[in-house]
Every structure is written in C-alpha cells, then in structure tokens.
C-alpha atoms as an extended CHARMM CRD file, in Angstrom:
* protein
*
       258  EXT
         1         1  MET       CA              0.0000000000        0.0000000000        0.0000000000  PROA      1               0.0000000000
         2         2  ASN       CA              1.3040000000        3.4490000000       -0.9080000000  PROA      2               0.0000000000
         3         3  TYR       CA              0.9980000000        5.9350000000        1.9400000000  PROA      3               0.0000000000
         4         4  ASN       CA              0.0840000000        9.5680000000        1.2830000000  PROA      4               0.0000000000
         5         5  ASN       CA             -0.7860000000       10.6840000000        4.8190000000  PROA      5               0.0000000000
         6         6  ILE       CA              1.8220000000        8.9060000000        6.9500000000  PROA      6               0.0000000000
         7         7  LEU       CA              5.5730000000        8.3220000000        6.7720000000  PROA      7               0.0000000000
         8         8  LEU       CA              6.9600000000        4.9550000000        7.8420000000  PROA      8               0.0000000000
         9         9  GLU       CA             10.5470000000        4.2720000000        8.9200000000  PROA      9               0.0000000000
        10        10  ARG       CA             12.2030000000        1.1390000000       10.2450000000  PROA      10              0.0000000000
        11        11  ARG       CA             15.2020000000        1.3940000000       12.5380000000  PROA      11              0.0000000000
        12        12  ARG       CA             16.3070000000       -2.1510000000       13.2680000000  PROA      12              0.0000000000
        13        13  SER       CA             13.7290000000       -3.5370000000       15.6980000000  PROA      13              0.0000000000
        14        14  VAL       CA             11.8210000000       -0.2360000000       16.0390000000  PROA      14              0.0000000000
        15        15  ALA       CA              9.3350000000        1.2390000000       13.5850000000  PROA      15              0.0000000000
        16        16  MET       CA              8.2930000000        4.8870000000       13.5310000000  PROA      16              0.0000000000
        17        17  ILE       CA              5.0560000000        6.1170000000       12.0010000000  PROA      17              0.0000000000
        18        18  ARG       CA              4.7760000000        9.8540000000       11.4360000000  PROA      18              0.0000000000
        19        19  LEU       CA              1.3590000000       11.3880000000       10.7980000000  PROA      19              0.0000000000
        20        20  HSD       CA              1.8570000000       13.6160000000        7.7670000000  PROA      20              0.0000000000
        21        21  ARG       CA             -0.8440000000       16.0950000000        6.8130000000  PROA      21              0.0000000000
        22        22  PRO       CA              1.1330000000       19.2300000000        7.6850000000  PROA      22              0.0000000000
        23        23  GLU       CA             -1.1890000000       21.6240000000        5.8820000000  PROA      23              0.0000000000
        24        24  VAL       CA             -3.9960000000       20.8320000000        8.3790000000  PROA      24              0.0000000000
        25        25  TYR       CA             -1.9200000000       20.0760000000       11.4840000000  PROA      25              0.0000000000
        26        26  ASN       CA             -2.3140000000       16.3240000000       10.9240000000  PROA      26              0.0000000000
        27        27  ALA       CA             -6.1030000000       16.4270000000       11.1860000000  PROA      27              0.0000000000
        28        28  LEU       CA             -7.3180000000       12.8410000000       11.1730000000  PROA      28              0.0000000000
        29        29  ASN       CA             -9.4150000000       11.9420000000        8.1480000000  PROA      29              0.0000000000
        30        30  GLY       CA            -10.5580000000        8.5890000000        6.8310000000  PROA      30              0.0000000000
        31        31  ASP       CA             -7.6630000000        8.1500000000        4.4370000000  PROA      31              0.0000000000
        32        32  LEU       CA             -5.0590000000        8.7970000000        7.1350000000  PROA      32              0.0000000000
        33        33  MET       CA             -6.7300000000        6.4250000000        9.5610000000  PROA      33              0.0000000000
        34        34  ASP       CA             -6.9730000000        3.7190000000        6.8770000000  PROA      34              0.0000000000
        35        35  GLU       CA             -3.2540000000        4.0780000000        6.2090000000  PROA      35              0.0000000000
        36        36  LEU       CA             -2.3790000000        4.0690000000        9.9050000000  PROA      36              0.0000000000
        37        37  SER       CA             -4.4790000000        0.9470000000       10.4730000000  PROA      37              0.0000000000
        38        38  HSD       CA             -2.8130000000       -0.8100000000        7.5410000000  PROA      38              0.0000000000
        39        39  ALA       CA              0.6760000000        0.0940000000        8.7520000000  PROA      39              0.0000000000
        40        40  LEU       CA             -0.0200000000       -1.1020000000       12.3010000000  PROA      40              0.0000000000
        41        41  VAL       CA             -1.4170000000       -4.4390000000       11.1210000000  PROA      41              0.0000000000
        42        42  MET       CA              1.6140000000       -4.9080000000        8.8830000000  PROA      42              0.0000000000
        43        43  LEU       CA              4.0700000000       -4.0560000000       11.6800000000  PROA      43              0.0000000000
        44        44  GLU       CA              2.2430000000       -6.3570000000       14.0660000000  PROA      44              0.0000000000
        45        45  ALA       CA              2.9500000000       -9.2180000000       11.6600000000  PROA      45              0.0000000000
        46        46  ASP       CA              6.6040000000       -8.2160000000       11.1070000000  PROA      46              0.0000000000
        47        47  ASN       CA              8.7650000000      -10.4510000000       13.2930000000  PROA      47              0.0000000000
        48        48  GLU       CA             11.6820000000       -8.0030000000       13.1150000000  PROA      48              0.0000000000
        49        49  ILE       CA              9.7280000000       -5.1610000000       14.7290000000  PROA      49              0.0000000000
        50        50  ARG       CA              9.3600000000       -5.2390000000       18.5090000000  PROA      50              0.0000000000
        51        51  ALA       CA              8.2760000000       -1.6770000000       19.3630000000  PROA      51              0.0000000000
        52        52  ILE       CA              6.5410000000        1.1760000000       17.5210000000  PROA      52              0.0000000000
        53        53  VAL       CA              6.7220000000        4.9660000000       17.8760000000  PROA      53              0.0000000000
        54        54  LEU       CA              3.7860000000        7.0660000000       16.6530000000  PROA      54              0.0000000000
        55        55  THR       CA              4.4640000000       10.7740000000       16.2110000000  PROA      55              0.0000000000
        56        56  GLY       CA              3.4900000000       13.8860000000       14.2550000000  PROA      56              0.0000000000
        57        57  SER       CA              5.2870000000       17.1580000000       13.6040000000  PROA      57              0.0000000000
        58        58  ASP       CA              6.8640000000       19.6450000000       16.0000000000  PROA      58              0.0000000000
        59        59  LYS       CA              3.6780000000       21.7530000000       15.7690000000  PROA      59              0.0000000000
        60        60  ALA       CA              1.0430000000       19.0490000000       16.0240000000  PROA      60              0.0000000000
        61        61  PHE       CA              0.7340000000       15.3920000000       16.8800000000  PROA      61              0.0000000000
        62        62  ALA       CA             -2.8100000000       15.7140000000       15.5290000000  PROA      62              0.0000000000
        63        63  ALA       CA             -5.1270000000       18.6710000000       15.8990000000  PROA      63              0.0000000000
        64        64  GLY       CA             -8.2150000000       16.4520000000       15.9670000000  PROA      64              0.0000000000
        65        65  ALA       CA            -10.5780000000       14.7760000000       13.5420000000  PROA      65              0.0000000000
        66        66  ASP       CA            -10.9280000000       16.5210000000       10.1840000000  PROA      66              0.0000000000
        67        67  ILE       CA            -14.0250000000       18.6550000000       10.8140000000  PROA      67              0.0000000000
        68        68  SER       CA            -14.5810000000       19.2860000000        7.1050000000  PROA      68              0.0000000000
        69        69  GLU       CA            -15.0550000000       15.5320000000        6.6690000000  PROA      69              0.0000000000
        70        70  VAL       CA            -16.9470000000       14.8520000000        9.9110000000  PROA      70              0.0000000000
        71        71  ARG       CA            -19.4380000000       17.6450000000        9.2330000000  PROA      71              0.0000000000
        72        72  GLN       CA            -20.7500000000       15.7080000000        6.2340000000  PROA      72              0.0000000000
        73        73  LEU       CA            -21.9030000000       12.8230000000        8.4390000000  PROA      73              0.0000000000
        74        74  ASP       CA            -25.4550000000       12.4190000000        9.6370000000  PROA      74              0.0000000000
        75        75  PHE       CA            -26.6140000000        9.7480000000       12.0920000000  PROA      75              0.0000000000
        76        76  SER       CA            -27.5510000000        7.2220000000        9.4390000000  PROA      76              0.0000000000
        77        77  ARG       CA            -24.2350000000        7.4120000000        7.6020000000  PROA      77              0.0000000000
        78        78  ALA       CA            -22.1170000000        7.4810000000       10.7800000000  PROA      78              0.0000000000
        79        79  TYR       CA            -23.9830000000        4.4280000000       12.0880000000  PROA      79              0.0000000000
        80        80  ARG       CA            -23.9010000000        2.4520000000        8.8420000000  PROA      80              0.0000000000
        81        81  GLU       CA            -20.2460000000        3.2000000000        8.0960000000  PROA      81              0.0000000000
        82        82  GLY       CA            -19.1150000000        2.7240000000       11.6910000000  PROA      82              0.0000000000
        83        83  PHE       CA            -17.4550000000        6.1270000000       12.0060000000  PROA      83              0.0000000000
        84        84  VAL       CA            -14.4590000000        5.7470000000       14.3450000000  PROA      84              0.0000000000
        85        85  SER       CA            -15.1830000000        2.0390000000       14.8960000000  PROA      85              0.0000000000
        86        86  ALA       CA            -14.2500000000        1.1260000000       11.3210000000  PROA      86              0.0000000000
        87        87  ASN       CA            -10.6560000000        2.3380000000       11.2170000000  PROA      87              0.0000000000
        88        88  TRP       CA             -9.5640000000        4.2260000000       14.3260000000  PROA      88              0.0000000000
        89        89  GLU       CA             -8.8010000000        1.4760000000       16.7940000000  PROA      89              0.0000000000
        90        90  ALA       CA             -6.0450000000       -0.6390000000       15.2060000000  PROA      90              0.0000000000
        91        91  VAL       CA             -3.5670000000        0.7450000000       17.7350000000  PROA      91              0.0000000000
        92        92  THR       CA             -5.6540000000       -0.6720000000       20.5900000000  PROA      92              0.0000000000
        93        93  ARG       CA             -5.4120000000       -4.1230000000       19.0160000000  PROA      93              0.0000000000
        94        94  CYS       CA             -1.6510000000       -3.9710000000       18.4850000000  PROA      94              0.0000000000
        95        95  ARG       CA              0.0250000000       -6.3890000000       20.9080000000  PROA      95              0.0000000000
        96        96  LYS       CA              3.4590000000       -4.8540000000       20.4520000000  PROA      96              0.0000000000
        97        97  PRO       CA              4.2920000000       -1.7960000000       22.6110000000  PROA      97              0.0000000000
        98        98  VAL       CA              3.3150000000        1.5060000000       20.9750000000  PROA      98              0.0000000000
        99        99  ILE       CA              4.7340000000        4.8260000000       22.1990000000  PROA      99              0.0000000000
       100       100  ALA       CA              3.0880000000        8.1410000000       21.3180000000  PROA      100             0.0000000000
       101       101  ALA       CA              5.6780000000       10.9100000000       20.9240000000  PROA      101             0.0000000000
       102       102  VAL       CA              3.6190000000       14.0960000000       21.1820000000  PROA      102             0.0000000000
       103       103  ALA       CA              4.7370000000       17.6060000000       20.3080000000  PROA      103             0.0000000000
       104       104  GLY       CA              2.4740000000       20.5810000000       19.7950000000  PROA      104             0.0000000000
       105       105  LEU       CA             -1.2530000000       20.0140000000       19.5870000000  PROA      105             0.0000000000
       106       106  ALA       CA             -2.9340000000       16.7540000000       20.5910000000  PROA      106             0.0000000000
       107       107  LEU       CA             -6.5680000000       17.7870000000       20.5800000000  PROA      107             0.0000000000
       108       108  GLY       CA             -9.8200000000       15.8960000000       20.2050000000  PROA      108             0.0000000000
       109       109  GLY       CA             -9.1260000000       12.8060000000       18.1150000000  PROA      109             0.0000000000
       110       110  GLY       CA             -5.4060000000       13.5330000000       18.3860000000  PROA      110             0.0000000000
       111       111  CYS       CA             -5.5450000000       13.2950000000       22.1660000000  PROA      111             0.0000000000
       112       112  GLU       CA             -7.6760000000       10.1650000000       21.8730000000  PROA      112             0.0000000000
       113       113  LEU       CA             -5.2100000000        8.5500000000       19.4570000000  PROA      113             0.0000000000
       114       114  ALA       CA             -2.3130000000        9.3080000000       21.8120000000  PROA      114             0.0000000000
       115       115  MET       CA             -4.2400000000        7.7500000000       24.7060000000  PROA      115             0.0000000000
       116       116  MET       CA             -4.8030000000        4.5650000000       22.6880000000  PROA      116             0.0000000000
       117       117  CYS       CA             -1.0330000000        4.0510000000       22.7540000000  PROA      117             0.0000000000
       118       118  ASP       CA              0.6920000000        2.3000000000       25.6540000000  PROA      118             0.0000000000
       119       119  MET       CA              2.5740000000        5.3610000000       26.8640000000  PROA      119             0.0000000000
       120       120  ILE       CA              2.8850000000        9.0250000000       25.9530000000  PROA      120             0.0000000000
       121       121  ILE       CA              6.1850000000       10.8860000000       25.8850000000  PROA      121             0.0000000000
       122       122  ALA       CA              5.4350000000       14.6000000000       25.5870000000  PROA      122             0.0000000000
       123       123  ALA       CA              7.5460000000       17.4480000000       24.3130000000  PROA      123             0.0000000000
       124       124  ASP       CA              7.6080000000       20.4980000000       26.5360000000  PROA      124             0.0000000000
       125       125  ASN       CA              5.4410000000       22.3470000000       23.9800000000  PROA      125             0.0000000000
       126       126  ALA       CA              2.7030000000       19.6950000000       23.9090000000  PROA      126             0.0000000000
       127       127  ARG       CA             -0.9010000000       20.6310000000       24.5990000000  PROA      127             0.0000000000
       128       128  PHE       CA             -3.6900000000       18.1400000000       25.2380000000  PROA      128             0.0000000000
       129       129  GLY       CA             -7.4410000000       18.5950000000       25.2070000000  PROA      129             0.0000000000
       130       130  GLN       CA            -10.9010000000       17.3650000000       24.2680000000  PROA      130             0.0000000000
       131       131  PRO       CA            -12.5250000000       20.5210000000       22.8730000000  PROA      131             0.0000000000
       132       132  GLU       CA            -15.4300000000       18.8050000000       21.0860000000  PROA      132             0.0000000000
       133       133  VAL       CA            -17.9340000000       20.7190000000       23.2320000000  PROA      133             0.0000000000
       134       134  LYS       CA            -16.8820000000       23.8580000000       21.3310000000  PROA      134             0.0000000000
       135       135  VAL       CA            -18.2550000000       22.3910000000       18.0890000000  PROA      135             0.0000000000
       136       136  GLY       CA            -21.4380000000       21.0600000000       19.6240000000  PROA      136             0.0000000000
       137       137  THR       CA            -20.5330000000       17.4410000000       20.2390000000  PROA      137             0.0000000000
       138       138  LEU       CA            -18.4330000000       15.1650000000       22.4670000000  PROA      138             0.0000000000
       139       139  PRO       CA            -15.4010000000       12.8580000000       22.1480000000  PROA      139             0.0000000000
       140       140  GLY       CA            -16.2120000000        9.6280000000       20.3380000000  PROA      140             0.0000000000
       141       141  ALA       CA            -12.9380000000        7.7040000000       20.1290000000  PROA      141             0.0000000000
       142       142  GLY       CA            -12.7080000000        6.9340000000       23.8340000000  PROA      142             0.0000000000
       143       143  GLY       CA            -11.8340000000       10.4390000000       24.9840000000  PROA      143             0.0000000000
       144       144  THR       CA            -14.1810000000       10.6430000000       27.9520000000  PROA      144             0.0000000000
       145       145  GLN       CA            -13.3640000000        7.0860000000       29.0140000000  PROA      145             0.0000000000
       146       146  ARG       CA             -9.5810000000        6.8660000000       28.6370000000  PROA      146             0.0000000000
       147       147  LEU       CA             -9.0450000000       10.3990000000       29.9000000000  PROA      147             0.0000000000
       148       148  ALA       CA            -11.0940000000        9.7180000000       33.0470000000  PROA      148             0.0000000000
       149       149  ARG       CA             -9.1070000000        6.5400000000       33.7010000000  PROA      149             0.0000000000
       150       150  ALA       CA             -5.8400000000        8.4290000000       33.2580000000  PROA      150             0.0000000000
       151       151  ILE       CA             -6.5040000000       11.6730000000       35.1450000000  PROA      151             0.0000000000
       152       152  GLY       CA             -9.7280000000       11.1450000000       37.1040000000  PROA      152             0.0000000000
       153       153  LYS       CA            -13.2640000000       12.4940000000       36.9000000000  PROA      153             0.0000000000
       154       154  ALA       CA            -12.6470000000       16.0660000000       38.0730000000  PROA      154             0.0000000000
       155       155  LYS       CA             -9.9400000000       16.8990000000       35.5340000000  PROA      155             0.0000000000
       156       156  THR       CA            -11.7870000000       15.0860000000       32.7540000000  PROA      156             0.0000000000
       157       157  MET       CA            -14.9900000000       17.0270000000       33.4270000000  PROA      157             0.0000000000
       158       158  ASP       CA            -12.9350000000       20.2270000000       33.4610000000  PROA      158             0.0000000000
       159       159  LEU       CA            -11.3870000000       19.5420000000       30.0560000000  PROA      159             0.0000000000
       160       160  CYS       CA            -14.4830000000       18.1310000000       28.3650000000  PROA      160             0.0000000000
       161       161  LEU       CA            -16.9580000000       20.7260000000       29.6490000000  PROA      161             0.0000000000
       162       162  THR       CA            -14.7950000000       23.8150000000       29.1400000000  PROA      162             0.0000000000
       163       163  GLY       CA            -12.8430000000       22.6330000000       26.1040000000  PROA      163             0.0000000000
       164       164  ARG       CA             -9.6370000000       24.0400000000       27.5540000000  PROA      164             0.0000000000
       165       165  THR       CA             -6.2360000000       22.5200000000       26.9160000000  PROA      165             0.0000000000
       166       166  MET       CA             -3.5650000000       21.4840000000       29.3880000000  PROA      166             0.0000000000
       167       167  ASP       CA              0.1320000000       21.8430000000       28.8490000000  PROA      167             0.0000000000
       168       168  ALA       CA              2.7500000000       19.1280000000       29.1310000000  PROA      168             0.0000000000
       169       169  GLU       CA              3.5970000000       19.9330000000       32.7530000000  PROA      169             0.0000000000
       170       170  GLU       CA             -0.0340000000       19.6210000000       33.8560000000  PROA      170             0.0000000000
       171       171  ALA       CA             -0.4490000000       16.4720000000       31.7610000000  PROA      171             0.0000000000
       172       172  GLU       CA              2.5160000000       14.8280000000       33.4620000000  PROA      172             0.0000000000
       173       173  ARG       CA              1.3660000000       15.9660000000       36.9020000000  PROA      173             0.0000000000
       174       174  SER       CA             -2.1110000000       14.5780000000       36.1860000000  PROA      174             0.0000000000
       175       175  GLY       CA             -0.8120000000       11.1970000000       35.0510000000  PROA      175             0.0000000000
       176       176  LEU       CA             -1.6310000000       11.4580000000       31.3480000000  PROA      176             0.0000000000
       177       177  VAL       CA              1.9810000000       11.3310000000       30.1280000000  PROA      177             0.0000000000
       178       178  SER       CA              4.8960000000        9.2580000000       31.3670000000  PROA      178             0.0000000000
       179       179  ARG       CA              7.5830000000       11.9050000000       30.9050000000  PROA      179             0.0000000000
       180       180  VAL       CA              8.2200000000       15.3610000000       29.4330000000  PROA      180             0.0000000000
       181       181  VAL       CA             11.3140000000       16.0630000000       27.3490000000  PROA      181             0.0000000000
       182       182  PRO       CA             12.6680000000       19.0470000000       25.3830000000  PROA      182             0.0000000000
       183       183  SER       CA             10.8640000000       19.3670000000       22.0600000000  PROA      183             0.0000000000
       184       184  GLU       CA             14.0890000000       19.2360000000       20.0660000000  PROA      184             0.0000000000
       185       185  THR       CA             14.9450000000       15.8010000000       21.4830000000  PROA      185             0.0000000000
       186       186  LEU       CA             11.4460000000       14.2820000000       21.5380000000  PROA      186             0.0000000000
       187       187  VAL       CA             11.7900000000       11.8510000000       18.6450000000  PROA      187             0.0000000000
       188       188  ASP       CA             15.3060000000       10.7770000000       19.6240000000  PROA      188             0.0000000000
       189       189  GLN       CA             14.2430000000       10.0950000000       23.2000000000  PROA      189             0.0000000000
       190       190  ALA       CA             11.0870000000        8.2550000000       22.1380000000  PROA      190             0.0000000000
       191       191  LEU       CA             13.1300000000        6.0940000000       19.7740000000  PROA      191             0.0000000000
       192       192  ALA       CA             15.6360000000        5.4150000000       22.5550000000  PROA      192             0.0000000000
       193       193  VAL       CA             12.8310000000        4.2560000000       24.8760000000  PROA      193             0.0000000000
       194       194  ALA       CA             11.4070000000        2.1060000000       22.0720000000  PROA      194             0.0000000000
       195       195  ALA       CA             14.8570000000        0.5970000000       21.4410000000  PROA      195             0.0000000000
       196       196  GLU       CA             15.2060000000       -0.1930000000       25.1380000000  PROA      196             0.0000000000
       197       197  ILE       CA             11.8400000000       -1.9530000000       25.0950000000  PROA      197             0.0000000000
       198       198  ALA       CA             12.7130000000       -3.7490000000       21.8590000000  PROA      198             0.0000000000
       199       199  GLY       CA             15.8900000000       -5.0250000000       23.5350000000  PROA      199             0.0000000000
       200       200  HSD       CA             13.7940000000       -7.1370000000       25.8930000000  PROA      200             0.0000000000
       201       201  SER       CA             12.0250000000      -10.3620000000       25.0360000000  PROA      201             0.0000000000
       202       202  LEU       CA              8.9880000000       -9.5990000000       22.8860000000  PROA      202             0.0000000000
       203       203  MET       CA              7.1810000000      -12.3920000000       24.7150000000  PROA      203             0.0000000000
       204       204  ALA       CA              7.8380000000      -10.6250000000       28.0260000000  PROA      204             0.0000000000
       205       205  THR       CA              6.8400000000       -7.1540000000       26.8140000000  PROA      205             0.0000000000
       206       206  MET       CA              3.6050000000       -8.5070000000       25.3410000000  PROA      206             0.0000000000
       207       207  LEU       CA              2.7750000000      -10.2940000000       28.5950000000  PROA      207             0.0000000000
       208       208  ASN       CA              3.4720000000       -7.1430000000       30.6120000000  PROA      208             0.0000000000
       209       209  LYS       CA              1.3260000000       -5.0310000000       28.2980000000  PROA      209             0.0000000000
       210       210  ASP       CA             -1.5170000000       -7.5520000000       28.4780000000  PROA      210             0.0000000000
       211       211  ALA       CA             -1.3880000000       -7.6340000000       32.2820000000  PROA      211             0.0000000000
       212       212  VAL       CA             -1.3660000000       -3.8470000000       32.7200000000  PROA      212             0.0000000000
       213       213  ASN       CA             -4.2550000000       -3.3830000000       30.2820000000  PROA      213             0.0000000000
       214       214  GLN       CA             -6.2820000000       -5.9190000000       32.2430000000  PROA      214             0.0000000000
       215       215  ALA       CA             -6.2390000000       -3.5480000000       35.2120000000  PROA      215             0.0000000000
       216       216  PHE       CA             -8.6790000000       -1.3160000000       33.3200000000  PROA      216             0.0000000000
       217       217  GLU       CA            -11.0520000000       -4.1520000000       32.4530000000  PROA      217             0.0000000000
       218       218  THR       CA            -11.5410000000       -5.9510000000       35.7800000000  PROA      218             0.0000000000
       219       219  GLY       CA            -11.7190000000       -5.5370000000       39.5250000000  PROA      219             0.0000000000
       220       220  LEU       CA             -8.5740000000       -5.9760000000       41.6230000000  PROA      220             0.0000000000
       221       221  LYS       CA             -9.0850000000       -9.6400000000       42.5270000000  PROA      221             0.0000000000
       222       222  ALA       CA             -9.7980000000      -10.6810000000       38.9360000000  PROA      222             0.0000000000
       223       223  GLY       CA             -6.9000000000       -8.5740000000       37.6960000000  PROA      223             0.0000000000
       224       224  VAL       CA             -4.4190000000      -10.1060000000       40.1420000000  PROA      224             0.0000000000
       225       225  ASP       CA             -5.6440000000      -13.5860000000       39.2400000000  PROA      225             0.0000000000
       226       226  TYR       CA             -5.1430000000      -12.7860000000       35.5410000000  PROA      226             0.0000000000
       227       227  GLU       CA             -1.6580000000      -11.4280000000       36.2180000000  PROA      227             0.0000000000
       228       228  ARG       CA             -0.7340000000      -14.5900000000       38.1300000000  PROA      228             0.0000000000
       229       229  ARG       CA             -1.9270000000      -16.8600000000       35.3330000000  PROA      229             0.0000000000
       230       230  LEU       CA              0.2300000000      -14.9050000000       32.8860000000  PROA      230             0.0000000000
       231       231  LEU       CA              3.1780000000      -15.2640000000       35.2650000000  PROA      231             0.0000000000
       232       232  TRP       CA              2.6870000000      -19.0300000000       35.3990000000  PROA      232             0.0000000000
       233       233  ALA       CA              2.3160000000      -19.1270000000       31.6080000000  PROA      233             0.0000000000
       234       234  SER       CA              5.6140000000      -17.2720000000       31.2050000000  PROA      234             0.0000000000
       235       235  PHE       CA              7.3480000000      -20.1840000000       32.9160000000  PROA      235             0.0000000000
       236       236  ALA       CA              6.7270000000      -22.2060000000       29.7490000000  PROA      236             0.0000000000
       237       237  SER       CA              8.5520000000      -19.7110000000       27.5350000000  PROA      237             0.0000000000
       238       238  ALA       CA             12.0810000000      -20.1590000000       26.2370000000  PROA      238             0.0000000000
       239       239  ASP       CA             12.8650000000      -16.5270000000       27.0210000000  PROA      239             0.0000000000
       240       240  ARG       CA             12.0170000000      -16.9520000000       30.7070000000  PROA      240             0.0000000000
       241       241  ASP       CA             14.6090000000      -19.7410000000       30.9390000000  PROA      241             0.0000000000
       242       242  GLU       CA             17.1460000000      -17.7290000000       28.9420000000  PROA      242             0.0000000000
       243       243  GLY       CA             16.5920000000      -14.5300000000       30.9330000000  PROA      243             0.0000000000
       244       244  MET       CA             16.9570000000      -16.1390000000       34.3280000000  PROA      244             0.0000000000
       245       245  GLY       CA             19.8680000000      -18.2510000000       33.1570000000  PROA      245             0.0000000000
       246       246  ALA       CA             21.6650000000      -15.1850000000       31.8040000000  PROA      246             0.0000000000
       247       247  PHE       CA             21.0560000000      -13.3380000000       35.0800000000  PROA      247             0.0000000000
       248       248  LEU       CA             22.5390000000      -16.1670000000       37.1480000000  PROA      248             0.0000000000
       249       249  GLU       CA             25.4630000000      -16.5690000000       34.7440000000  PROA      249             0.0000000000
       250       250  LYS       CA             26.0880000000      -12.7910000000       34.6600000000  PROA      250             0.0000000000
       251       251  ARG       CA             25.8200000000      -12.4530000000       30.8830000000  PROA      251             0.0000000000
       252       252  GLN       CA             23.5430000000      -10.7440000000       28.3810000000  PROA      252             0.0000000000
       253       253  PRO       CA             20.4880000000      -12.7890000000       27.3720000000  PROA      253             0.0000000000
       254       254  ASP       CA             20.1010000000      -14.0740000000       23.8300000000  PROA      254             0.0000000000
       255       255  TRP       CA             16.3820000000      -13.6920000000       23.2400000000  PROA      255             0.0000000000
       256       256  THR       CA             14.5150000000      -15.8770000000       20.7800000000  PROA      256             0.0000000000
       257       257  HSD       CA             11.1780000000      -14.0990000000       21.4610000000  PROA      257             0.0000000000
       258       258  ARG       CA              9.5530000000      -17.4290000000       22.1750000000  PROA      258             0.0000000000
C-alpha cells in the first residue's frame, strides 16, 4: 500500500510512524486512519519489529478529527459506516508496545489517538485537550473514558466541559503522560525508549502489556488472578529460561522471542 498521509521508517527492531498532513496540522481523516491501520497491522505481523513509535510534527501530533469531513456525516451514515469504529482502533489491538511521541497540539481525536497508545512521551510544547464541546458534540474515540481513567473524573470534566487545553507539565502531573522532554529531542528520546523496550524479550513485553491493560477491564481480585496466570504461563517460555539463566550466569540474554 502506498501511503500519502503517513511516513513509515524502520530502525532495526523499532518502527516509527509519522502522521503527515502538515497543511492541516495532521487532522485525522478517513484516508489517514486507513493508512495508519494498515501500517499497524503490517508491523504487528513483522517479526523483526518489537516496538513502535507514533508521532506527528513539532507543531502538532494531531489537531483532531478533520471537521470538514466529519461535518458531512449524519446519524444514518455514521452508524452504517461505523465512524471511528471502522478504522480508528487498530492501535488498541496492536500487541506490540506503541509509544506516542507528542509535540504541539494533541486535541480531540489527536488526544484520543495518543491515549490509545501504551505510553505518551510529551515534548515540553505539547498541549492536550478534548474541545469537542466547542463544536457542539463530544469525544467519540474513547476520549471521555480513557481520559477519566488516566486523570480522574474532576480533571476530565474540566477539560471536556470547558474545552480548555492542558500543557505538558499539567499532563505529566495529572498522570496522562509518562515523561516530558525538550521538544528538540522528543523523537530521539522516544526512539531510545522504544529501542530499550525492543531489547527485551517480545514475549515478556507482550505479557506485561496484556497484564497492565487488564487492570482497566476488571476488579482488583480478577486482575491479580489474571496477572498470576500470565506469570505461570511465562514459565513455559524459552525466554524466561534464557533470561533467568543469563542473570545467574552474569551475561547478556540471547532472546529468541519465544
């Protein structure tokens, strides 16, 4: 598939996808989301890739859904075509770790897309928000739900009802982002984190990701039980034996990702 709205790079075991509609601050339209979904499915199947970075430009990760396209939808068409459901959620189905590297604007659908990733590294100029109320609607790609789980009800109500944005410092303080870095080093630092993750056993990183995500789907008892079953399952993996053997023998592990 030829991509017109994203740029794809491979750097050994790390892939980087850059949203690329600079003339509209990476506004998310159907074509871009189709391309992003295709790329993620392809990278998921690529045995050489063990971590993915998703980023935009220094001015915008994504300024939101493309309003000129969304405005054409009525209820019947949105329902029949599965707006959002059809092509926005491939990142949530990706079992490999996905890092959002966010600079500039991450608003509306852009904020929602970043939250679908496993972690957000923010540049110091990043701004996050769900301003859909200002155009007479509400978030529809998980914004109210993921944001509330990340930063709590009070902050989420504040952002969704006023439409205001929060800067990178507030986002880190609120628990939305994992770290804030200088904007000029954002991509390099995100790639370095991805390379560190990719240096571990893919089996282990997938198990860890699965266990953490389960915390948002179950109560504590069920979540701990799920975690423990994954722990026991890991004992059957070749990488568990290799990792513990390498630790005891004081050498670097030779992962087979099995």
